[in-house]
N, C-alpha and C positions, 0 to 999 in steps of 0.2 A: 380138484381144480376145475374140471370140465363139467361134471355132473352134479356137484353139490349145490344145494340152495345157497344163493349168494348171502343170505342172512347168516348162515352158519359155516361158510366155507373156511373162515379163519379158525374156528374151533375144531372142525374136523381135521384140517391140515396140521394144526398144532398137536392134537392127540395122536394122530397117525404117525407123524414124523418123529415125535419124541418117543412114542411107544416102540417104534421100529429101532430107533437109535439105542434105546435102553436095552432092548433084547440083544442087539448086536454087541453092546458094551459088556453085557453079562457073559456072552459067549467068549468074548475076547479075554475077559478077566479069569473066568473059572473053567473054561474048556481049553483055551489056547495058552494057558500058563502065563498070566500077567503080561500080555502084550509081547510075545516073541516077535521080533521085527518083521518076519515074513508074513505074519498074520495080522499086523497092526493096521487094519483098514479103518480104524475109528476116526482118525484125523480128517480125511476127506468127507466121511459121513457126517461129522459134526458141522462142517462148513455147509454141506448141502442142506442139512436140517435148518440152519439159519436162513439160507436163501429161500427155501420152500415156505417157511412160516412168514418171513418178511413179505414175500410176494403175496401170500394169502391175506395178510392183514391189510396191506396197501390196496389190494383189489376190493376187499370188503369196504374200506373207507371210501373208495371212489365210486362204487356202484350201489352202495346201500345207505350210506349216511349223507345227511344234508351238510352243506358247507359250514353252517353255523354250529354244527356238532363236532367239528374238527379243530384241532390246534393249527396255528399257521404252518408248522412243520409238516403235519399230516396232510394238509391241503396241498402243499408243494409236492409231496411224494405219492399222492393218491393216484390209482390207476383206474381208468374208466372203461376198459375193455379187457376181456380175458386174453391172455397171450396165446399165440399159435403154438403148436407143438414144437416147431423149430425154435421159436423165441424162448420157450420154456426150457428146452434142453440146452440151448446155448447159454442161457443165464446160469443154469445150475452146474453145467459140466465143462464150461470153457477152460482151456488149458492154463489160462493166466492164474486162476485162483482155485483150481480143483484140488490141489494138494493141501495147502495150509491157509487158503483164503487170501486176503480178507474178504468178508462178506460186504457187498455193496448194494445200494438201492437199485431196483429194477429199472427205474426211469433213467438213472445215471448210466447204467450199463447199456441200455438200448440207445441212448443218445450217443454213446461212444461208438457202438457198432454202426450207427447210421451216419456218423461223421460230423456231428454237431457238438461234440463234447467240449472242444476248446473254443470254437467261435461263439457259442451261446454265452459262455462266461465272459469272454472279452467284450461282448456287446453290453454287458451290464455295467462296465466301467465307465465312469464319466469321461467323455472325450474320446472314447474308443471308436465311436461311430462317426462317420462323416454325415452331417445333419441332413443332407438332401437325398443321397442315394443309399445310405445305410451300410456302405462298405466299411469293413474293418481296416483302420489305418495302422493299427499296431501289428508288428510282425508276429508270425506264429511262434510261440515260445517253444524252445527245445528242452526236452527232459534230460539232455546229456549231463548237465551239471548235477542235477538231483540224483540221477542214477549213479554217477561216479562217487558222489558223497556217501550214498547208502551202501555201495559196494565196499567202500573204505571202512565204514562202520562194521560191516559184516566181517571183513578181514580182521579187524581189531578184536571183535567178539570171539571169533574162531581161535585166534592166538591166545586170548585170555583163557578160554575154555581149556585149551591144550596145556597151558603152563600153570595156571592158578587153580582152576575149578577142581581138577583131579587131585590136587594136593589138600583140598579141604572137603572131604567126603561128608555128605549129610548124615550117613548112617553112624558116624562117630558120635553124634549127639545122644544116641541111645545105647551105646556100648556100655555094658555093666562096669568095666574097669574105669572108663572115662568118667562116668557119672559118680562113682563111689570115691574116686581119688582126687577130684577137683572141686574147688569151692563154687558157690553159686555164681559169683562174678566171673570166674573163668569159664564156666559153662555158658553163661549169658553172652560173653564176648565171642566165644567160638561159634555159638549159634548165629550171632549177628553176621560174622564174616562168612560163614559157610552158606548162609542164605543169600548174602550179597553175591557170592561167587557163583551161585546157581542161576542167576538171572541172565547172564550173557547168552546162554543157549536159546532162551526165548527171544532175546534181542536179535540174535542171528537169523532165526527162522522168519520172524515177522518183518524185519528190515529187508531181507532178501525177497520175500513175497511182494512187498511194496515196490522194490526196485524193478522186479519183473513186470509188474503192471505199468509202471512209469515208462519203462523201455518200449512198451507197446503203444504208448501214447495215452494211457488211461491214468487218471488221478490228478488232472489239472484242476485246481480249485480257484484260480484267479491270480491277481497280482498283489504282492504284499505292500506294506507301507513304503518300501524303498523302490517300488516300481519293478521288482523282480518277480519272475514267474514262481508261483508256489505249487508244488506237486504233492500236497498232503491230504487230498480229498478222501482217500481211503487208507491213510496212514493208521497203523495199529498201535503205535506207542510213541511216547515222547520221553526219551531217555533222560534228558536233563530235568524234565518235570518229575519223573519218578525218583531220581536220586536226590532231588532237593525238596521233595514234598514235605510240607509242614502240617499236613492234616491227612486223616484217613481218606477223606473224600478226594483230595487233590491227587493222592496216589492212585485211587481207583479211576479217576478221570483220565489219567495218562497211561494206564496199563490196559492192554488188550482193548483198545478204544472201540473198535467196531463191534466187538461182542457186547460191550456196555451199551452201545447204541441199540443193538438188537434186543437186549433185555429190556431196555426202556420202551422200545417200540411194541413188543408183544406182551409185556407184563406190567412194568411199572406205571405206564400211562393208562393202562386199561383196568387194573385191579380196583374194585370199589373200596376195599379196605385192606389193611395189613400189607401195603404195597412193598415195603422194604423186605419183610420176611419172605413173601412169596417170590420176590425177585432173586434173593439169595438162594432159596430152595430150588428154583428153576435152574439157576446157574450150576448148582451142585449136580442136579440130575443130568444136565446137558454134558457136563464134564465126564460123567461115568458112574460106575457103581462101586468104586473103591470107597471104603468107609472114611478114608482120610479127606476126601473131597467134602463130605458132609460135616466132618468136624470143623474144617476150615470155614465153610460158608455159614454154618450155624453159629460158630463163634463170632463171626463178623457182625452178626445182628446186634447184640448188646454193645459191641465196641462202637459201631456206627452211631447208635443212639446216644451213647455216652459222649462220644467225640462231638456230636452236634450240641449237646447240652453244655459241655465244658466250654466249647468255643463261644457260644452265645452268652454264657454267664461270666466268663473270665476275660476274653480277649480285649474288650473295650477298656479295661483298666490299664492296658499296656500300650495304648496308642498316643499317650500324651507327650512322649519324647522319643527321639530316634534311638537312644540307648536302650530304653525299655523295650521298644519294638524289636530291636536286634536281639536282645536277650530272650524275648518271648519266641522269636523265630528259631533261635538255636535250640531252645528247650523243646519246642514242639517238633522240630525236625528229629531230634534224638528220640523223643517219645514215639513219634510216628514210625520211624524205621525199626525200633525195637518191637513195637506192637505188630507191625507187618511181619517181622521175623517170627514172632510167636504164633501169629495167626496162620501163616502159610506152611509152617513146619509139617502138620499132618498131610497137607497136599503133596508134599515131597516124600513123606514116609509111607503113605497109602494105607497101611494096615492099622488095626485097632491097638494091638499090643505095643508096638513102638510109639504110637501116639500117646498112650497113657504113661509110658515110661518117661517120655519127654515132658509131658505136662506135670507129672509128679516131681520131676527133677527141678522144674520151674515153680513149684508150689502153687500152680494155677493162679499166679499173681495177676495176670491180665484179666482173667475171668472175674476174679474177686473185685479188682479195682473198677472195671467197667460196669459191673452190675451195681456196685455201691454208688458210683457216680451217676448212673442213669436214674437210680431210685431217689437219690438225694437232690439232684438238680432239675429233673424233669418237671415235677410239680411247680417249682418256683418259676421255671421258664414258661410253663403254660399259663400260669396266673399272670405273669408279666405281659404275655402276648394278648391275653384276654383284655387286660386293662388298656393296652395300646390300641387294640382294634376297637374297643368301645369308645375310647377318646377320639379316634380317627373318624368313626361313624358319626359323631356328634359335631365334628368340626365342619366348617363350610369350605368345600374344595370343589374345583371344577371337574367335569367329566374327564378331561385330559389328564389331570393329576391322578385320577383313579385307575388309569390303565396300567396293567402289570408290565414290569420290565422284563422283556424277553431277550434283551441283547446279550446277556451272559449265560444263556442256557447251553448253547453249543451241543445240544443233543446228549447231554450227560445226565447221569443219575444224581439227583441232589440228595 
C-alpha cells in the first residue's frame, strides 16, 4: 500500500492478501485438524483480506483512473490519498468488526471516526437543512431501537439453534443407513429442513456483528420512507428476503451482503470476461481450501446461468393475472429453496466423499436440469436480445432515454 506503484497497487494487494489467506487456510485445514476452535484464526483473517483489497481497489480508482472511467458507485467511494499507518490499522483492526466483520468502505469508516457519519447523511435529506445556515434541524437518530431488535433476533436464532438445529444434523444426509432405507422424496425433504435449520447460526453471528456496530453509532444509512432512522448501511443479511427468495439471485442478494459487495467491487465489475465464473471461484478461494466450498460455488455457476435464462424466457407468461403470478411465485420459491439446499450441502459437508454420496443420492438432478436449461434456453435468449437491441438502435430515442437505469443496482451482483 505504501511502496507499490499506484497503477498496480490493487493487483499486488489482492494477490498478496489472498495468497497469505490461502496459505493460512491450508494450515488451518490440514495442520490444525479442520479448524479446532483454539486455532481457528481464519474468520478475522478473511475480514481483513476483504478490507485490505477493498481499500486498495478504491485507492487505485481515486489516484489512477479518470472520473469518466468509473461507475457512479466507484466515484463515490474512490480514495484520493494513501491512508496514514494509523488510519490503515484502525480500518483493518478496529474492535467493532475485527472478529466477524462486516467489511465496510474505507470512506464510510473514516467518516464515522471523524464524526460526520450521521450528519452527512441527514444533510442529504430534503428539508433536513435550514436553508441559510445549513444547520441540521432533524434530531440525531438513536440506534437503540435497531440494536434491541437485532439482539432480539440473535436471541431467537440462538434458541432455534439449541432446540431445533441440533436435532437435524447435516451429516445424517450422507449416512449409509439413511440413504439406503429412505426414498428420494424423504431424503429431499430431510435435506431441505436440515439446511434450513443450519442457517440460524449464520444469522446469529452476522446480526450480532451488525448490532455491535450500530451500538457504537456506525451503520446509519438515512431515513426510510416512514421517516424513521435506518441502520442497515453495513447489514450483512436480510432474513425475510432470504426465506422468501423466489430466485437464485434474490437469495444471493440477501445473504452475506457485504461479501457480495466486496466480490462485486474487486472482481465482478473489473473482470473483462467470464465475470460470473471468476467471481464464484474467488468466493470459493476466499472461503478456504476445503473441497466442499469449490463444489458449492462451481455448481452455482450453471445454476445461475440457467436461472437467468428460465426467468427471462418464462416469467413474462405469468404476469397477466394475479393468480398466475402467485402460482409462479410459489413454484419459484420452492424451486429456489430446494436448489439452494442442493447447492450449499457440500459447503456444510466440506469433504469430497460425503459430497459425492449426497449428490449420488440426489441423482445429480439439479446439475442435470440446470445444464440442460442453460443449453436449451440461452441461445434463444441471446437471439431475442440481439433482435431487441437491433430494433432499439434503429428507433429514434432521446439521449435521456438511452441512459442506463442504475436505481435498482444496490451494489449487488446481477
